[in-house]
N, C-alpha and C positions, 0 to 999 in steps of 0.2 A: 503493500496500501504507499502513496504516493502523497505528501501532506504537503500544501507547501502551506506556512504558516508566512504569514504579510505585516511587516513593523512598519504602522502608515506616514511615520513616522523620516527623515533620512538621515540621523544616530546611529551608525553606522557597529558600535564598540552596543547598541539597544540590542540593533536586531540580532548580534551575535550574540549577545547573553537570553536574548529569545529565546533564538535558535538549542538555544542547549538548553533550559527546560525544558522547551518544547521535547528534546530527544531523550532525557535522563524517563520518564512517565511515560514515551512508544510502547507501545510495543513488539517484542520481536520482530519484525520483520516488515515495519513500517519509517519507509523514512523521509524524513522534516528534511525539509527547504527553508529554512531563512530570509525571505529575500526584503530588501525595501525600493520605492523609488529611489529613483536614482533625481526626481524634482519637486521638492516643496519645504512644507515646513520643521524644521532640526527637533521640532520639541510639539507638540495638538497639549494645546491649553485655553483654547475657542475655538467662541458656531466659526470664524473663519478660518480659524486652523484647517478643525476639521470640511470646511467648502472645498479645501485649496486639497490637501490629503485626500479627497473618495479621487479623486480625477485618479491620484496615483496608486488607487487597489486597483480603482477601472481594469490601468497597465499589466497590474500583474498579475489579474485573475484573467487577466488576456496572453501571459506570457504562459502561463500557465497549462489553460486547455491549449496553445501545441505538444508540450510535453505530457498529456494523458493527466497527469492532475487529481486526485481521486478524493481533495477533499479543500476545504482551500481554510484556514484561522485570523480572523482580522482583527492583530492585536495591538488595539486600541480603547482604551475600557468606552471612548464615547460610542464604538462602533460604528466609525466613518464610513458612505459610500457599504451599510454592508445588502441593503436592496435591493439598488443597482451594482451589485458586484454576483448578486442570487442572479439575476435575471440575466446573464454572462456566459451559463453553467449550468451543463445537469446536473455536475458534484455539487452535494449537498457544503453553503461557504457556515462559517459560527460567530460569532459576536464574543468575544471574551467578557464582558457585559451581561450581557443573557444565558452566557454560561454559568456563567457565575450563581446569577440570580436563578438559576432553576438544580445546581444542585447547592444551592443555601439552600433552598425548603428544602430538600429529602433530610438536609441531617437537621434543622431545625425551625423553628415553628417561628422566631424571632433575631434578627440578625442586624446588620447592622454592617455599613462602609468606612473604610477609612483609605483616604486620597488624596493623593496630590495637595492640591487648592481648593480657597474655596471656592471661587467661580465652576474650577470643573465637576466641585458637587454638585452646582448649580442643575449642571449639563445630563449627573448621573439620579438628578431624582427627576428629569425630564424620562430619558430612558425604563424607570418604573412607574411612570405614569402609558409609557409606552408598553411594553413589556409585561403590565398587567399587576407587577410586587412590589403596586409604591405598602399597600395592606400588611408588608411580608417585614416592610425594613421599618427599625425602626428609627434610626440618625443616619443620613451622614455627613461623616465628621471627615477634615479636614488639617492631616501635619501643615501645613501651610510653609514645605519643600518646592521646586518649580521641577519641571520635572529632570531636566540633566544634573539636580542635581543626587539624583540615584546614580548615574557614572559616576561626579565629581567629585563629591561629598560624600561615600557610601554609607560607610560608619555613620555620621553626623544625622546625615534625610533615616533611616534606618534605628536609630535608638530614639530622632520623633515619630516614629512611625509605633513604633514598639510603646513610646509612648502619652500616645494617641487609642494603641486599643485595652491598654489596660483602663484608659481611661469608658471607655463603650463600653466595657464591661463593667464597672463596677455602677458604670452608671444608665444603664438603656435593658435595661432585666431580657436579654439576646442569649442565641444562644451561637451562633455562630459571626463572622466577623469576613466580610468578600473588602480584598486587598484594591482598590480601584483604580492602576494607573500595572498597562505591561509592561515598566520598569519596573515594578516591583518582583517580576517573577521567579529570583533565585532568592527571595528574602520569606518567604510561606514558611521555610521546615525554623530556621530560629526562632521569627515570628512565634508561632505557635509554640516551639520551647518557653521560648520570654512569659506568653499570656496565659498559659494552658489554656487556651481555648478554638475547635475547628477554624482552620485559617482557610479561608478556599479564595482558590488563588486563582484570572479566569483562560490564563495562557494555558496550565494546565488543566482546565474544565475543558474546556475549549477544545481539545489537540484527545483527550480522550468519549470526550461528544463528537467530532468529526469521529472517528477511529469506529465509533462503532453507528454512526449513519448508516458513513461506507461499506461497512460489514453485513449490514439489512437491506443495500440494495437502497437504500431512498434517499435517492437526489431530488433534489432539485424543482419542483414541480415545475411545468411549461404549460399547466393548462389558467390561465387566470392571467392576474398580472405579472408574475417573476415570467412571462412566454419571455423570448427569447425578444429585444427590440429590433420592433423595425426598421428595415434597411434606411439610412439615408444617408444624405450628404451632411459633413462639418466643413466646415471654412476654418480660416488662421488655424491658430498655433494647438486645434484640437481636429486637423486634415487626416492624418497619422488617423480615429475615428473611425472614416468612412465603408461605406459597409453599398 
């Protein structure tokens, strides 16, 4: 099985970390290809960043289709470009926020999210509503660290995330915590040991769901709004998308 894990930002060190975390939990015989777009934001911390990165996600799916990819993971907690990506393939496409929410509800009746910045926490709240999980989530908390601090100052960032997770455990009356950033993919075990709660990390959750759907031959439906996009001409910088 071939799973393409797409980091929608352009920071290669984060892509490599995400890929290693994905391969660590993958089943024997599953090959992980971790990629990121050539152009776009170095981190995703706003609606604008998400809008720009969604084009890169679509390009990565188009590349994956030429390689016979069995499933895709979008490794940003905003799940940018998720539905557009699903239009482009019959393979399953899993967003890491969506995957984490599903798994958290299977091991607890209430969870909190610990993410990077307050403004991205608001985006997570929108996703909770959209996906139907708002009544399961007690609180969305922010450690108030820029995403790239997870790359540049990892130890300090980890300490702040652990501190916020401990507050969530003490104050939110929850059974589990969801980590709200793909850049936290390698931190789940350390946080779990430090906090003493189940920690759901979206990249690894999405990989296991992608494997399950692909093995059950449950691909993206091409009936209805996720049918392949109608062929048309694109202009300017998007001319390469014409079909």
